[in-house]
C-alpha positions as CSV (number, residue, x, y, z in Angstrom):
1,M,41.4,-117.4,98.2
2,S,39.4,-114.3,99.0
3,R,39.7,-111.2,96.8
4,T,40.7,-109.3,99.9
5,R,43.6,-111.7,100.6
6,R,44.7,-111.8,97.0
7,L,44.9,-108.0,96.9
8,H,46.5,-107.6,100.3
9,G,49.9,-107.3,98.7
10,T,48.8,-104.2,96.9
11,W,47.5,-102.5,100.1
12,R,51.0,-101.5,101.1
13,S,51.7,-99.8,97.8
14,W,48.4,-98.0,98.1
15,R,49.5,-96.8,101.5
16,A,52.6,-95.3,100.0
17,T,50.7,-92.1,98.9
18,R,51.5,-90.4,102.3
19,L,48.1,-91.5,103.6
20,T,47.9,-93.0,107.1
21,F,45.1,-95.5,107.5
22,L,43.4,-95.8,110.9
23,D,40.7,-98.0,112.3
24,C,37.3,-96.4,111.8
25,P,34.7,-98.4,113.8
26,G,31.2,-98.3,112.3
27,A,31.9,-96.4,109.1
28,T,28.6,-95.6,107.4
29,L,27.8,-94.9,103.8
30,L,25.0,-92.3,103.4
31,S,23.3,-91.8,100.1
32,G,22.0,-88.3,99.5
33,G,20.8,-85.6,101.8
34,T,17.7,-87.6,102.7
35,M,20.1,-90.0,104.6
36,L,22.8,-87.5,105.6
37,F,20.8,-84.6,107.0
38,P,18.7,-86.7,109.6
39,A,21.9,-88.4,110.8
40,M,23.7,-85.0,111.0
41,I,20.8,-83.4,112.8
42,Q,20.6,-86.2,115.3
43,A,24.4,-86.0,116.0
44,I,24.1,-82.2,116.5
45,D,21.2,-82.7,118.9
46,D,23.4,-85.2,120.8
47,A,26.3,-82.7,121.0
48,H,27.7,-81.8,124.4
49,E,30.8,-79.7,123.6
50,T,31.4,-78.7,120.0
51,V,29.9,-78.7,116.5
52,R,32.1,-77.8,113.5
53,L,30.4,-77.5,110.1
54,E,32.2,-76.6,106.8
55,T,30.4,-76.4,103.5
56,Y,30.7,-74.8,100.0
57,I,27.0,-74.2,99.6
58,Y,24.4,-73.5,102.3
59,C,20.9,-72.9,101.0
60,H,17.9,-71.3,102.7
61,D,15.6,-74.2,101.9
62,D,14.0,-77.0,103.9
63,A,17.4,-78.7,104.4
64,G,19.2,-75.5,105.3
65,R,16.5,-74.5,107.8
66,A,16.5,-77.9,109.5
67,I,20.3,-77.9,109.9
68,S,20.2,-74.3,111.1
69,A,17.5,-75.1,113.7
70,A,19.7,-77.9,115.1
71,L,22.7,-75.6,115.2
72,E,20.7,-73.0,117.1
73,R,19.4,-75.7,119.6
74,A,23.0,-76.8,120.2
75,A,24.2,-73.2,120.8
76,R,21.4,-72.6,123.3
77,R,22.6,-75.7,125.3
78,G,26.0,-74.1,125.5
79,V,27.7,-76.1,122.8
80,M,30.4,-74.2,120.8
81,V,29.1,-74.1,117.3
82,Q,31.4,-73.0,114.4
83,V,30.4,-72.8,110.7
84,I,32.6,-72.0,107.7
85,T,30.9,-71.2,104.4
86,D,32.5,-70.2,101.1
87,G,32.2,-66.6,99.9
88,V,31.1,-67.5,96.4
89,G,29.3,-70.8,97.0
90,T,27.0,-69.4,99.7
91,A,25.0,-66.2,99.4
92,A,24.4,-63.6,102.1
93,L,21.3,-65.2,103.6
94,P,19.0,-63.8,106.4
95,L,19.2,-67.3,108.0
96,I,22.9,-67.0,108.3
97,A,22.8,-63.3,109.4
98,A,20.8,-64.4,112.4
99,W,23.4,-66.9,113.6
100,P,25.6,-64.6,115.7
101,A,22.6,-63.6,117.8
102,Q,21.9,-67.3,118.4
103,G,25.5,-67.9,119.6
104,I,26.7,-69.5,116.4
105,R,30.2,-68.4,115.3
106,H,30.4,-68.1,111.5
107,R,33.3,-67.3,109.2
108,I,33.5,-66.9,105.4
109,F,36.3,-68.4,103.3
110,N,37.5,-65.9,100.7
111,P,34.5,-63.5,100.8
112,H,35.7,-61.9,97.5
113,W,36.4,-63.5,94.1
114,F,40.0,-62.7,94.8
115,G,41.2,-62.5,98.4
116,A,43.8,-63.8,100.7
117,M,43.4,-67.3,99.2
118,G,43.6,-66.0,95.6
119,V,40.8,-67.4,93.6
120,A,40.6,-70.7,95.5
121,R,37.3,-71.7,97.0
122,D,36.4,-73.8,100.0
123,H,34.7,-76.8,98.4
124,R,34.8,-79.0,101.4
125,K,31.7,-80.6,102.9
126,L,32.3,-81.9,106.4
127,C,30.8,-81.8,109.9
128,V,32.4,-82.9,113.2
129,V,30.4,-83.3,116.4
130,D,32.2,-83.5,119.8
131,Q,35.3,-85.0,118.1
132,R,33.3,-88.2,118.2
133,V,31.6,-88.5,114.8
134,A,32.5,-86.8,111.5
135,F,30.6,-86.6,108.3
136,V,32.6,-86.1,105.1
137,G,31.4,-86.3,101.5
138,G,30.2,-84.4,98.5
139,I,26.8,-83.2,99.8
140,N,26.2,-79.5,100.3
141,I,23.5,-78.1,102.6
142,V,20.9,-78.1,100.0
143,D,17.6,-80.0,99.3
144,D,18.2,-83.1,97.1
145,W,15.3,-82.1,94.9
146,M,16.3,-78.5,94.3
147,N,18.9,-76.7,92.2
148,E,19.1,-72.9,92.0
149,G,15.4,-72.6,93.0
150,M,14.2,-75.1,90.4
151,R,12.8,-78.6,91.3
152,L,14.7,-81.5,89.8
153,D,13.1,-84.4,88.0
154,A,14.9,-86.8,90.3
155,P,17.0,-86.3,93.5
156,R,20.6,-85.3,93.3
157,W,23.0,-88.3,93.2
158,D,25.5,-87.9,95.9
159,F,27.2,-89.6,98.9
160,A,28.8,-89.0,102.3
161,V,30.4,-91.1,104.9
162,A,30.0,-91.0,108.7
163,L,33.2,-91.7,110.5
164,R,34.2,-92.6,114.1
165,G,37.4,-93.4,115.9
166,P,40.9,-91.8,115.6
167,V,40.4,-90.5,112.1
168,V,37.9,-87.9,113.6
169,R,40.9,-86.1,115.0
170,D,42.3,-85.6,111.5
171,V,39.0,-84.1,110.4
172,T,38.9,-81.9,113.5
173,L,42.3,-80.4,112.9
174,A,41.6,-79.8,109.2
175,F,38.6,-77.7,110.3
176,D,40.6,-75.9,113.0
177,V,43.4,-75.0,110.6
178,Q,40.8,-73.7,108.2
179,W,39.0,-71.7,110.9
180,H,42.2,-70.0,111.9
181,R,43.0,-69.4,108.2
182,V,39.7,-67.6,107.6
183,D,39.9,-65.2,110.5
184,P,38.3,-62.0,109.1
185,A,41.4,-60.0,110.1
186,R,43.5,-62.1,107.7
187,Q,41.1,-61.5,104.8
188,Q,40.8,-57.7,104.9
189,G,43.0,-54.9,103.7
190,S,44.9,-54.3,100.5
191,L,46.1,-57.0,98.2
192,W,49.6,-56.7,99.7
193,Q,48.2,-57.0,103.2
194,R,46.2,-60.1,102.1
195,L,49.4,-61.7,100.6
196,R,51.2,-61.0,103.8
197,A,48.4,-62.7,105.7
198,A,48.6,-65.7,103.4
199,M,52.4,-66.0,104.1
200,A,51.6,-65.7,107.9
201,S,49.2,-68.6,107.5
202,Q,52.0,-70.7,106.1
203,R,54.2,-69.8,109.1
204,D,51.4,-70.8,111.4
205,R,51.3,-74.2,109.7
206,R,55.0,-74.7,110.3
207,H,54.3,-73.9,114.0
208,L,51.6,-76.5,114.0
209,R,54.1,-79.0,112.7
210,R,56.5,-78.2,115.6
211,E,53.7,-78.6,118.1
212,L,52.8,-82.0,116.6
213,R,56.3,-83.3,116.9
214,R,56.1,-82.6,120.6
215,E,52.9,-84.5,120.8
216,R,54.2,-87.9,119.8
217,A,53.0,-89.4,123.0
218,L,49.5,-88.8,121.9
219,L,50.0,-90.9,118.8
220,S,51.1,-93.8,121.0
221,A,47.9,-93.5,122.9
222,S,45.8,-93.5,119.7
223,A,47.6,-96.7,118.6
224,Q,46.1,-98.4,121.6
225,V,42.7,-97.5,120.5
226,S,43.1,-98.9,116.9
227,S,45.3,-101.6,115.5
228,P,47.0,-100.8,112.1
229,L,46.8,-102.9,109.0
230,P,49.1,-105.9,109.0
231,G,52.5,-104.9,107.9
232,A,51.8,-101.2,108.4
233,A,54.9,-99.2,109.3
234,E,55.1,-97.0,112.3
235,G,54.6,-93.4,111.3
236,T,57.1,-90.7,112.1
237,A,56.3,-87.4,113.7
238,E,56.8,-85.8,110.4
239,D,54.3,-88.2,108.8
240,S,51.9,-87.3,111.5
241,A,52.3,-83.6,110.8
242,Q,51.8,-84.2,107.2
243,R,48.5,-85.9,107.8
244,M,47.5,-83.2,110.3
245,V,46.8,-85.3,113.4
246,N,44.9,-83.1,115.9
247,H,47.2,-82.4,118.8
248,G,45.3,-82.6,122.1
249,A,42.1,-83.9,120.5
250,R,40.2,-86.5,122.6
251,V,38.2,-89.2,120.8
252,D,35.5,-90.7,122.9
253,D,33.9,-93.8,121.3
254,T,32.8,-95.4,124.6
255,S,29.4,-93.7,125.0
256,A,26.6,-94.7,122.8
257,T,24.2,-92.0,121.7
258,H,21.0,-91.7,119.7
259,T,23.3,-90.8,116.8
260,D,24.7,-94.3,116.7
261,A,21.3,-95.9,116.7
262,H,20.1,-93.4,114.0
263,L,23.0,-94.3,111.7
264,A,22.4,-98.0,112.3
265,H,18.8,-97.8,111.1
266,G,18.6,-94.6,109.2
267,E,15.6,-92.6,108.0
268,G,14.4,-92.3,104.4
269,G,16.7,-95.2,103.4
270,R,19.1,-97.7,104.9
271,P,22.6,-96.5,105.5
272,T,25.2,-99.1,104.9
273,A,27.3,-99.7,108.0
274,S,30.4,-101.9,108.1
275,T,30.2,-104.9,110.4
276,H,33.7,-104.3,111.7
277,A,36.3,-101.4,111.7
278,A,37.0,-100.0,108.4
279,Q,40.5,-98.7,107.5
280,V,40.2,-95.1,106.5
281,A,42.5,-92.1,105.7
282,F,41.3,-88.5,105.6
283,V,42.8,-86.1,103.1
284,A,42.3,-82.3,103.3
285,R,43.7,-80.7,100.2
286,D,44.8,-77.1,100.3
287,N,47.5,-75.0,98.5
288,L,50.1,-75.3,101.3
289,L,50.2,-79.0,102.2
290,N,48.7,-82.0,100.5
291,R,48.5,-80.1,97.2
292,R,48.4,-83.3,95.2
293,A,47.4,-85.8,97.8
294,I,44.0,-86.6,96.4
295,E,45.3,-86.9,92.9
296,R,48.1,-89.2,94.1
297,A,45.7,-91.4,95.9
298,Y,43.7,-91.9,92.7
299,L,46.8,-92.5,90.7
300,Q,48.2,-95.1,93.0
301,A,44.9,-97.0,93.3
302,I,44.3,-97.0,89.5
303,R,47.8,-98.0,88.7
304,Q,47.5,-101.0,91.1
305,A,44.0,-102.0,89.8
306,R,43.8,-105.7,88.7
307,R,40.2,-106.2,88.0
308,Q,37.9,-103.1,88.0
309,V,37.8,-99.3,88.3
310,V,34.4,-97.7,88.6
311,L,34.5,-93.9,88.9
312,A,31.8,-91.2,89.0
313,T,32.3,-87.5,89.0
314,P,30.1,-84.5,87.8
315,Y,33.0,-82.6,86.3
316,F,35.6,-84.7,84.4
317,T,38.6,-82.9,83.1
318,P,41.5,-84.7,84.8
319,G,45.2,-83.9,84.2
320,R,47.4,-85.9,81.8
321,R,48.7,-88.3,84.5
322,L,45.2,-89.4,85.5
323,R,44.1,-89.8,81.9
324,R,47.1,-91.9,81.2
325,A,46.5,-94.1,84.3
326,L,42.9,-94.8,83.3
327,T,43.8,-95.7,79.7
328,Q,46.7,-97.9,80.8
329,A,44.5,-99.7,83.2
330,A,42.0,-100.5,80.5
331,Q,44.8,-101.6,78.1
332,R,46.0,-104.2,80.6
333,G,42.5,-105.7,80.8
334,V,41.0,-103.8,83.8
335,D,37.2,-103.1,83.5
336,V,37.3,-99.3,83.6
337,R,34.0,-97.4,83.8
338,L,33.5,-93.6,83.9
339,L,30.2,-92.1,84.9
340,I,30.1,-88.4,84.1
341,G,27.6,-85.7,85.0
342,R,25.9,-83.4,82.5
343,K,23.5,-80.5,82.2
344,E,25.0,-78.2,84.8
345,F,27.6,-76.2,83.0
346,R,27.3,-75.8,79.2
347,L,31.0,-75.2,78.6
348,L,31.9,-78.5,80.3
349,D,29.1,-80.3,78.4
350,W,30.8,-79.3,75.2
351,A,34.4,-79.7,76.4
352,V,34.5,-83.0,78.2
353,P,33.6,-85.2,75.1
354,A,36.8,-84.0,73.6
355,L,38.5,-86.5,76.0
356,Y,36.3,-89.5,75.1
357,G,38.1,-90.6,72.0
358,G,41.3,-91.7,73.8
359,F,39.4,-93.4,76.5
360,L,37.1,-95.3,74.2
361,K,40.0,-96.4,72.0
362,A,41.7,-97.9,75.0
363,G,38.6,-99.8,76.0
364,V,37.3,-97.5,78.8
365,R,33.5,-97.6,79.1
366,V,32.0,-94.1,79.4
367,A,28.4,-93.1,80.3
368,E,26.7,-89.8,80.8
369,Y,24.2,-89.5,83.7
370,D,21.2,-87.6,82.4
371,Q,18.4,-88.5,84.8
372,A,19.1,-85.5,87.1
373,L,22.2,-84.0,88.6
374,L,25.1,-86.3,89.3
375,H,27.0,-84.6,92.2
376,G,28.8,-87.6,93.8
377,K,32.6,-87.8,93.6
378,V,33.2,-91.4,94.3
379,A,35.4,-94.3,93.0
380,V,36.0,-98.0,93.8
381,V,38.9,-100.1,92.8
382,D,38.8,-103.9,92.9
383,D,36.1,-103.8,95.7
384,V,38.9,-103.0,98.2
385,W,39.8,-99.3,97.7
386,A,37.1,-96.6,97.7
387,T,36.9,-92.9,98.0
388,V,34.1,-90.5,98.9
389,G,34.5,-86.7,99.1
390,S,34.2,-83.3,97.7
391,S,37.0,-83.4,95.1
392,N,35.9,-83.5,91.4
393,L,38.4,-84.8,88.9
394,D,38.8,-81.4,87.3
395,A,41.4,-78.7,87.3
396,L,39.7,-76.6,90.0
397,S,39.4,-79.4,92.6
398,L,42.8,-81.1,91.9
399,F,44.9,-78.0,91.6
400,L,43.2,-75.0,93.2
401,N,40.3,-75.5,95.6
402,H,40.3,-76.7,99.2
403,E,38.8,-80.2,99.3
404,A,38.2,-83.1,101.7
405,N,38.1,-86.8,100.8
406,V,38.2,-90.0,102.7
407,V,39.9,-93.1,101.3
408,L,38.4,-96.3,102.7
409,M,39.8,-99.8,102.5
410,H,37.0,-102.1,103.6
411,D,35.1,-104.6,101.4
412,A,31.6,-104.1,102.7
413,L,31.5,-100.3,102.0
414,A,33.4,-100.6,98.8
415,V,31.1,-103.3,97.4
416,T,28.0,-101.3,98.3
417,L,29.4,-98.1,96.7
418,R,30.5,-100.0,93.6
419,E,27.0,-101.5,93.2
420,A,25.5,-98.0,93.5
421,I,27.8,-96.6,90.8
422,E,27.2,-99.6,88.5
423,K,23.4,-99.2,88.9
424,A,23.6,-95.5,87.9
425,F,26.0,-96.4,85.1
426,D,23.6,-99.0,83.6
427,A,20.7,-96.5,83.8
428,S,22.7,-93.7,82.0
429,R,23.4,-93.0,78.3
430,Q,26.4,-95.0,77.4
431,I,28.7,-93.6,74.7
432,D,29.0,-96.0,71.7
433,P,32.5,-95.9,70.3
434,G,31.3,-96.3,66.7
435,R,28.7,-93.5,66.9
436,F,31.1,-91.3,68.7
437,A,33.8,-91.7,66.0
438,A,31.1,-90.9,63.3
439,R,30.0,-87.6,64.8
440,G,30.0,-84.6,62.5
441,W,32.8,-82.2,62.0
442,M,30.8,-79.4,63.6
443,T,30.4,-81.4,66.8
444,R,34.1,-82.3,66.7
445,L,35.0,-78.6,66.2
446,L,32.7,-77.5,69.1
447,N,34.1,-80.1,71.5
448,G,37.7,-79.4,70.6
449,T,37.3,-75.6,70.8
450,A,35.5,-75.8,74.1
451,Y,38.2,-78.0,75.6
452,L,41.0,-75.7,74.4
453,A,39.2,-72.7,75.9
454,Y,38.6,-74.6,79.2
455,R,42.3,-75.7,79.3
456,F,43.6,-72.2,78.6
457,M,41.5,-70.7,81.5
458,M,42.4,-73.5,83.9
459,R,46.1,-73.1,83.2
460,L,45.8,-69.4,83.9
461,L,43.9,-70.0,87.2
462,T,46.2,-72.8,88.4
463,A,49.5,-71.1,87.3
464,G,50.2,-73.7,84.8
465,R,49.8,-76.7,87.0
466,F,46.9,-78.2,85.0
467,E,48.1,-80.1,82.0
């Protein structure tokens, strides 16, 4: 009996995390900007109607200039081009300042350290072209080999996924809601005025829910485009509102473009495309809806794991429930491997090892990626469940920032991603339980103090939600 068939019974429980899985024909795994950016540029060059781009970091480097040139070409053709960048993640660049004159509409999420969104940042990385193809992942608009103006010893380790089919509507609406939310008029004025604007945004979201309930006929039409998983329950209008289905969005998968050929063959590498439709759910985390959706998706998958959990993240300070789920999985015999990034933030380099003891004691294998910068936020469970996105497993991503992940249930992509994580894990510095237990008291004190300081700051920023 195939592993997929053996685990089919767990799929329904994984679907219980308020995620609605849809067919995603031709889902493609892209490794690094060297694979993502050419595919994204080709899609933008194929655009006829709209280009939506949302990113935390946009750099004025080779990658940023190439994407900007493609956006400008699209705008000159009459395509509506909209870009959202974060007020802290992206600097005031001459390249961006020139966009309005080129016909590119640009808005900034939370231009100040504290604004209408509090201290939250827009950490999403997504692009939607013509409501036909969407790119979602952890890759900012920055050269793989560069970090803060310095050349890296090896390219940044990161991933994105190209999506087609009905799920593109979900990505489109997430962008449109964010675009409305970051209207400059809502982010100006006194603190009281900004708080009123934030409350107005919540009322707008309730209005969207009401509109979505009136658009149930559209969901029936989309059901004809894709068939659900066997045994999948029919979603209610409220479920549809919860997953932010785009009302009135049209998905056109019938016309082949250069983009499709480009994703099939790739440049600078070989993207991994599934041979049949993947099942995929899109999750856009904010502080109004889906506040814990990404965390719940991880929790449910890890709790249902029977054989293996492989997980990679640059910043690893999960809450108590995620830590417990990982240790309990290892204790029941699941092969649990954590690949953790280093060398970017000194405080985290000191704080994160304070968590290793409990994991190692439970049988979790831990490795620190020290070749270059690990930036991918990916995980695979039992070669069936996989996630790729912008959300780190830390307090800021899980409890504060706006994030976007996709959850895929398709063996081909899951296996390919798992192999990539395992390859990086094997090439990294693995933490030996004996040596870790024998580390000196000064190191123990430094790790413990750093983690307590981090935890104190995060509890303040997240209003006590981080545990």
